[in-house]
N, C-alpha and C positions, 0 to 999 in steps of 0.2 A: 471662324475665319473672317477677316475683315473683307468685305465685298468691294470697298472702294479703291479703285486702281490708279486714280489720278487726282491731283489738286489743281483746280483751274482759279486763277485769279481774276476777278472781273473789274479790273482795273487798269488803266493805262500808265497810272502815276509811276514815275521811276522810284519815287521814294517807297512807296508800297512794295514794289517789285523786289526792292533791296531788303526790306524788312522780313519778307517771306523767305528770302535767299539766305537770310542769317539764321533763320532756324534750322535749314540743312536736313528737312524733311526726307524720310525714306521713300515717299511718293514722288513720282515725275511732277514737275510744277509747270503749268502753261499759263500764258498770258493771254486773255481773250475779253476785251473789254467790248461793251455794246452801247448804242446810243439810247438809253433809257431815258424816258420823260423824268425831269427833275422839277416838275412843277408841283407844288403842294398847296392844299388850303391855308389861308391866312389864319386860321385858329388853331393850328397844330401846335404842339408844345416843341421844343428843341429835341426832346427824347424822341417824340415820335417822327420828326422830320428825319432824322440821321437812322432810325431804326428801319423805317418804311423805304426810305430812298436806298439804303443798303440791300434791302430785300429785293426792291424792284430792279437794282442793278443785277443781282446774283440771277434772279429770276430770267432776266432779259439774255444774259449770256447762256444759261442753262439751255433756253429755248434756240439760241444760235448754235450750240453744240448740236443739238437735235437736227436742226435744217441742214447742217454740215454732214450729217450722217455718222456723227460721233457717238457711237453706242458704249463707250468704256464707262464703268460705273465711276462717276466723278462727285467730288464735293466741290461745288463752285462757292467761292468766298467774296462776297461784296462789301464795300465799306464807304461810308460818306463822312464828311467832316465838315463842320459849320463853327463859326465864332458868333458868340452872342455877347452883346453889351447894352445894359439898359433895356433887356429884352427884345431887343432888335437884333435879327439873325443876319449875319453878313456872310456872303458866299465870296465868289472870286470877283475882283473888281473888274469892269467893263472896259475902263481905260485909265490913264495915268491920274486924273483928276479924281476919278473914283476911288483910286488907291489911296491919295493923298487925304480924302475925307475919311475913309477908313481908319487909316493910321493916325490921324489927327484926332479921332473920337476915342483912340485905344490908349494914346500915350500918357503916361504919368498916372495911370489907375489899373485896376484889375478887369479882366473879362474872363469868360468861360469857354473852353473849347470843348464839343461834344463829337465823339466819333461813334458812329453805329458800325456793326459788324454782323454780316448775316451769312449764313450757311445754308445751300441748298444741295440736296442729294438728288442726282439726275435718275437714278434709277427707281426711286420710289415716291419723289416729290417731298419728301420730308424736309421741312424748313425750320430754322431757329434764328432769333435775332436778339442781340443785347448792345448794350452801350457803355460808355465810359466818358465821365467829364473831369476835366482839368481847369484849376483856376491859374490864369497866366497874369503876372504882373509886369507890365511895361513900364520903363523908366520914362521920365520925362523927355522929350524931343524937342529939339528946335526945328522951325520949317526948313531951314538948310540941310539939316540932317535926314529928313523926311525925304526930300528931293533927291538928295545923293542916294539914298536906298532905292528909291524908285528907279531911278537911272541904271541901277544895276541888272534890271529886268526881272529881279526875283519875285517881286510881289505878283505879277500879272496872273498867273496861275495858281495862286494860293488864297485859300479862304481867310478873310481878314485881311488879305494884302501881305502877310509876311510868312517867311518859313524859318522855323525855330532852328532847323538843322544846317541853315546856310548863313549868309550875312545876318538874316534877322535874329541869331542868337544873341548879337551885341545889343538889340534893343530890349530884350528881356531881362528883368531885374531877378525874378523867380518865379517858380511855379509850385503849385500845390497839387500833387497827383502824377499820373503817369506821364513821363516825358513822351513816350512813343505814341500816345494818345493825341499829342498835339502834331506830331509829324504825319499822322494820319492812320496808323493802325496799332491800336494797343495790344502789345504782345503778350501780356498776362492774359487778357480776356481772350484773344484768339486761341491761346494755349488751352485754357480751361474749355472753350466750345470744341476744340478738335478731339480733346481728350474724351468727350461725351460719344464720340464716334470711333473710339479706340485708334485714335492717330495721336501718338506721342511724340513730343519733341525730343525728350532722351528717357 
């Protein structure tokens, strides 16, 4: 018998929430994000960054559940997404000027999007982490186009200052790899990780 009785998403991202909902899991799904520290050493690889931060988020939410007195055996899932161009890691822009600089550096060329996924079991502390990488080719953009896109408000909470599932879809020429990885939660990877705990999508 599967001891896990609830799925807890350690993220406030509406996009990740929608993707988890699309799986229509048999478990009750709860959203509980925490204020996990997202600082990382400068020598960490993109793979290390996303896997360790997703684990940190999942562990922080598991601890939050414990403090709240929630003793239900839960699987807590954390995720972290970064954009990498020329070895430089791009997180969320701090302001419009930062968003413009990011989008300017991405236009007319390819970059990589990494998303880490971590699972933490609250009843025994077991944890796993993995990641996916997708290569995104962005079309050449004029400054006016970049400014109009920034004016939509979409870039402000997105790694790399764009969202492929929104207006940002018009900036992307093509991708190599998992689309959902760029959105922020690679569903094929998550499905495989859940299956290891006998939680099946179908």
